[in-house]
C-alpha positions in Angstrom: -55.3 123.9 29.3 -59.0 124.4 28.5 -61.4 121.7 29.5 -64.6 121.6 27.4 -67.6 122.5 29.5 -65.7 123.8 32.5 -65.1 127.5 33.0 -61.9 128.3 34.9 -61.8 131.5 37.1 -58.8 133.4 38.4 -57.5 132.5 41.8 -58.7 134.9 44.5 -56.4 135.7 47.4 -56.9 137.5 50.6 -55.3 140.9 50.6 -54.2 142.9 53.7 -57.3 144.7 55.1 -55.9 148.1 54.0 -56.1 146.9 50.4 -59.6 145.4 50.4 -60.8 141.8 51.0 -60.1 140.1 47.7 -57.4 140.5 45.0 -57.0 138.7 41.7 -53.6 137.1 41.2 -52.1 139.2 38.3 -50.8 136.0 36.6 -54.4 134.7 36.4 -55.8 137.9 34.9 -57.9 137.0 31.9 -57.0 138.8 28.7 -59.2 139.3 25.6 -58.0 138.1 22.1 -57.6 141.8 21.2 -55.2 142.4 24.2 -53.2 139.3 23.3 -52.9 140.1 19.7 -51.7 143.6 20.5 -49.2 142.2 23.0 -47.9 139.5 20.7 -48.0 141.8 17.6 -50.3 139.4 15.7 -53.6 140.1 13.9 -56.7 138.8 15.5 -57.1 136.4 12.6 -53.5 135.1 13.1 -54.2 134.5 16.8 -57.5 132.8 16.0 -55.8 130.5 13.5 -53.1 129.7 16.0 -55.8 128.9 18.6 -57.6 126.5 16.1 -54.3 124.8 15.1 -53.3 124.4 18.8 -50.1 126.4 18.3 -51.2 129.5 20.2 -51.3 130.2 23.9 -53.6 128.0 26.1 -57.1 129.6 26.4 -60.4 129.2 28.1 -63.9 129.6 26.7 -66.5 131.3 28.8 -69.4 129.2 27.9 -70.5 126.6 25.3 -70.8 126.9 21.6 -68.9 128.6 18.8 -69.8 132.1 19.9 -68.6 131.7 23.5 -66.0 134.3 24.4 -62.4 133.2 24.5 -60.0 134.5 27.1 -56.3 133.9 27.8 -54.5 133.8 31.2 -51.7 136.3 31.4 -49.3 133.6 32.7 -50.1 131.3 29.7 -49.5 134.1 27.2 -46.2 135.1 28.9 -45.1 131.4 28.8 -46.1 131.1 25.1 -44.2 134.2 24.1 -41.1 133.5 26.2 -40.9 129.7 25.9 -42.8 128.9 22.8 -45.5 126.9 24.8 -48.8 126.2 23.1 -52.2 124.9 24.3 -54.5 122.5 22.6 -57.6 123.6 20.7 -60.8 123.2 22.5 
């Protein structure tokens, strides 16, 4: 769920020393609208319309204003595709 004015970041977890210090949880990977539209087999316009209607996957805005970039958590997109979940428009 997106909260206006708050930017959510992926969880960082400690990885074994051989793999480096930090690793992003793959479920929290942030995807671009282009990546989601390709994955869901939707046009960018259809995805944007679903976002505005609140029928698309939950999303986050990286900043304020109408031109702030939109991103989707991989886990939210997977849930939306498999279970028909949708987030609210922000």
